Structures are given as structure tokens and as C-alpha cells.
BADOMAR-974227 format. One record per residue (C-alpha): residue number from 1; x, y, z; chain. Coordinates in steps of 0.2 Angstrom, whole numbers, m for minus. Example, Ala and Ser with C-alpha at 12.3 -4.5 7.8 and 13.67 -1.06 7.14 Angstrom:
BEGIN
{1 {62 m22 39} 'A'} {2 {68 m5 36} 'A'} 
// end
This chain:
BEGIN
{1 {m180 m72 m134} 'A'} {2 {m162 m73 m128} 'A'} {3 {m160 m57 m140} 'A'} {4 {m168 m46 m128} 'A'} {5 {m158 m51 m113} 'A'} {6 {m140 m50 m122} 'A'} {7 {m139 m32 m117} 'A'} {8 {m144 m33 m99} 'A'} {9 {m133 m49 m98} 'A'} {10 {m119 m38 m107} 'A'} {11 {m120 m25 m94} 'A'} {12 {m121 m37 m79} 'A'} {13 {m105 m46 m85} 'A'} {14 {m97 m30 m87} 'A'} {15 {m100 m22 m71} 'A'} {16 {m96 m40 m62} 'A'} {17 {m79 m39 m72} 'A'} {18 {m77 m19 m65} 'A'} {19 {m81 m25 m48} 'A'} {20 {m67 m39 m47} 'A'} {21 {m53 m29 m55} 'A'} {22 {m59 m16 m43} 'A'} {23 {m56 m30 m27} 'A'} {24 {m41 m36 m36} 'A'} {25 {m29 m22 m40} 'A'} {26 {m39 m11 m25} 'A'} {27 {m26 3 m19} 'A'} {28 {m22 13 m31} 'A'} {29 {m10 26 m21} 'A'} {30 {m10 32 m3} 'A'} {31 {m14 47 2} 'A'} {32 {m1 63 4} 'A'} {33 {m7 67 22} 'A'} {34 {4 55 35} 'A'} {35 {m12 50 46} 'A'} {36 {m20 43 29} 'A'} {37 {m5 37 23} 'A'} {38 {m3 26 39} 'A'} {39 {m20 20 40} 'A'} {40 {m19 16 20} 'A'} {41 {m5 8 22} 'A'} {42 {m10 m2 38} 'A'} {43 {m26 m9 27} 'A'} {44 {m16 m14 12} 'A'} {45 {m3 m22 22} 'A'} {46 {m16 m32 33} 'A'} {47 {m28 m37 18} 'A'} {48 {m21 m53 14} 'A'} {49 {m14 m58 30} 'A'} {50 {6 m61 26} 'A'} {51 {12 m61 44} 'A'} {52 {28 m57 41} 'A'} {53 {22 m41 32} 'A'} {54 {10 m36 45} 'A'} {55 {26 m38 58} 'A'} {56 {36 m26 47} 'A'} {57 {20 m14 45} 'A'} {58 {21 m15 64} 'A'} {59 {37 m11 69} 'A'} {60 {37 4 54} 'A'} {61 {20 11 64} 'A'} {62 {30 11 81} 'A'} {63 {44 24 73} 'A'} {64 {29 32 65} 'A'} {65 {20 34 80} 'A'} {66 {35 40 91} 'A'} {67 {37 53 77} 'A'} {68 {54 46 73} 'A'} {69 {53 49 55} 'A'} {70 {55 68 50} 'A'} {71 {42 75 39} 'A'} {72 {54 76 23} 'A'} {73 {58 58 25} 'A'} {74 {40 55 26} 'A'} {75 {35 61 11} 'A'} {76 {48 53 2} 'A'} {77 {42 35 10} 'A'} {78 {25 40 5} 'A'} {79 {30 43 m13} 'A'} {80 {40 28 m16} 'A'} {81 {24 19 m9} 'A'} {82 {15 27 m22} 'A'} {83 {27 22 m36} 'A'} {84 {29 5 m28} 'A'} {85 {7 3 m30} 'A'} {86 {12 11 m48} 'A'} {87 {21 m4 m52} 'A'} {88 {9 m18 m45} 'A'} {89 {21 m23 m29} 'A'} {90 {14 m32 m16} 'A'} {91 {13 m31 3} 'A'} {92 {25 m46 3} 'A'} {93 {38 m46 m1} 'A'} {94 {40 m30 m10} 'A'} {95 {31 m18 4} 'A'} {96 {37 m30 17} 'A'} {97 {55 m27 11} 'A'} {98 {55 m8 10} 'A'} {99 {47 m7 27} 'A'} {100 {60 m17 34} 'A'} {101 {73 m6 27} 'A'} {102 {68 9 32} 'A'} {103 {65 3 49} 'A'} {104 {83 m2 50} 'A'} {105 {89 14 45} 'A'} {106 {78 20 58} 'A'} {107 {86 11 70} 'A'} {108 {104 15 65} 'A'} {109 {100 34 65} 'A'} {110 {105 34 47} 'A'} {111 {89 41 40} 'A'} {112 {94 54 29} 'A'} {113 {87 59 11} 'A'} {114 {103 52 2} 'A'} {115 {96 34 7} 'A'} {116 {81 34 m2} 'A'} 
// end
């Protein structure tokens, strides 16, 4: 009797493991379009409820919404964030530190390509 259910059990277990791995690793990359990127980054930064990461994102989003980030610099930020995702970096401390650094450059008026 158990032999009949083994393929079904194996299939169920495989599907469950795939679902869990998607939930754990989740985000594969951020969209290249600014509006899609900011929405996906917000979701990523808020999913685990790290207060410091959420604050870093909120500060970054203020600069983004105010159009204080030139398009060419924003594309470099998106590329860097995607590379960070590829390396399985986490919202806190990795992305938190990166966004704080970018925001600091913007506040200091030093947002130039050679800094990134």
C-alpha cells in the first residue's frame, strides 16, 4: 500500500520544498525601471521588519521621490542592489548600510559616478 503513495508523497515533498525555498530566497532581482525598483526595494526592506532597515529605506525614498538622484546614478544603484541580491545580502545590515551611504552622499551633494 505504501508503494502506491510513494510517488505522490515524493511529488508533494518536492513541491513543498520548492515553495519553501522561494519563500526563503524570495526576491531574485529588482526591476530596472525606477518605479518598479522602488516598489520592489520597499517590499524587500519591509518584509522582515528590521526597524533600522525600514528607516534607511524611508530616508532613501524621500530622496528618490524628490528626484534628487540623477537617472544615471539611479541605474548604478539598481545594478548594485541586484548584485547584492545575487550575493544573498540581507536587508539589514547590508542594504541598510548601502542605502545610508547613498543617502549620505546625496545629502553632502557628492553623488557622482566615481563614488559607486
